[in-house]
C-alpha positions in Angstrom: -45.1 -24.0 -33.8 -45.7 -23.7 -30.1 -41.9 -23.3 -29.6 -42.0 -20.0 -31.4 -44.8 -18.7 -29.2 -42.4 -18.6 -26.3 -41.5 -15.0 -25.2 -38.0 -15.6 -26.3 -39.2 -15.4 -29.9 -41.8 -12.6 -29.4 -40.6 -10.4 -32.3 -40.2 -13.3 -34.8 -43.8 -13.2 -35.8 -43.3 -9.7 -37.3 -41.0 -11.2 -40.0 -42.1 -12.6 -43.3 -39.7 -15.5 -42.9 -41.4 -17.1 -39.9 -43.7 -19.3 -42.0 -40.7 -20.7 -44.0 -38.8 -21.3 -40.7 -41.7 -23.2 -39.1 -42.3 -25.2 -42.3 -38.6 -26.2 -42.5 -38.6 -27.2 -38.8 -41.7 -29.3 -38.9 -40.1 -31.7 -41.4 -37.4 -32.8 -38.9 -38.0 -35.5 -36.3 -38.6 -34.2 -32.8 -36.0 -36.5 -31.4 -33.3 -34.7 -33.4 -34.4 -31.4 -31.9 -34.4 -32.8 -28.4 -30.8 -34.2 -29.0 -29.6 -30.9 -30.5 -31.0 -28.8 -27.6 -29.4 -31.1 -25.1 -26.0 -30.8 -26.8 -26.0 -27.2 -28.2 -28.1 -25.2 -25.7 -26.2 -22.6 -23.9 -28.0 -23.8 -20.8 -26.2 -27.1 -21.1 -22.7 -25.6 -20.9 -20.7 -23.9 -18.2 -20.5 -20.1 -18.6 -16.8 -19.2 -18.3 -16.4 -15.6 -19.4 -13.2 -15.2 -17.4 -11.4 -17.5 -19.8 -11.8 -14.8 -22.5 -9.2 -12.6 -20.8 -6.6 -14.6 -22.7 -8.4 -14.2 -26.1 -6.2 -12.4 -28.6 -8.7 -12.1 -31.4 -11.6 -9.7 -31.7 -14.9 -10.9 -30.3 -18.2 -9.9 -31.8 -21.5 -10.6 -30.1 -24.8 -10.2 -31.9 -28.1 -10.2 -30.1 -31.7 -8.9 -30.3 -32.8 -5.9 -28.4 -35.7 -8.0 -26.9 -33.4 -11.0 -26.0 -32.8 -10.1 -22.4 -30.8 -13.2 -21.6 -28.3 -12.8 -24.5 -28.0 -9.0 -23.8 -27.1 -9.8 -20.2 -24.6 -12.5 -21.4 -22.9 -9.9 -23.6 -22.6 -7.5 -20.7 -21.2 -10.2 -18.4 -18.6 -11.0 -21.1 -17.8 -7.3 -21.4 -16.7 -7.3 -17.7 -13.9 -9.7 -18.6 -13.2 -8.5 -22.2 -14.0 -4.8 -22.5 -13.0 -4.7 -26.1 -15.8 -7.0 -27.2 -18.0 -5.5 -29.9 -21.7 -6.0 -29.1 -24.2 -5.3 -31.8 -27.8 -5.1 -30.7 -30.5 -5.5 -33.4 -33.5 -3.3 -32.8 -37.0 -4.8 -32.6 -35.5 -8.3 -32.6 -35.7 -11.1 -30.1 -33.7 -14.3 -30.1 -33.7 -15.5 -33.7 -32.0 -12.4 -35.3 -30.7 -14.3 -38.3 -34.2 -15.1 -39.4 -35.6 -11.7 -38.7 -32.7 -9.7 -40.3 -30.7 -12.0 -42.6 -29.4 -9.1 -44.8 -28.3 -7.1 -41.8 -26.5 -10.1 -40.2 -24.7 -10.7 -43.5 -23.8 -7.1 -43.7 -22.5 -7.0 -40.1 -20.4 -10.2 -40.7 -19.1 -8.7 -44.0 -17.9 -5.6 -42.2 -16.0 -7.8 -39.8 -14.3 -9.8 -42.5 -13.4 -7.0 -44.8 
């Protein structure tokens, strides 16, 4: 639960889904989270936006309005790929899929249709 008290998740507490999220996470072993963060965390990977200049498919980037780091990442990518579509979700921090699941589904549906 302390994890979600980080400023990164500041708007998450305004959503009715936060209790379900925490309950689901508590049931997993801490070692699995540690392993996943080490492997999957963006901080564990090189940031190579210049490699996107060769990308020939549309790129979409979703982030929360209050997620400063991901908004900055999106703008850094835009420097190398001006045609990127950045969708910022109002009143959202890092975990936008939990805060706005219907809106995320709708945004993805628009891309695919």
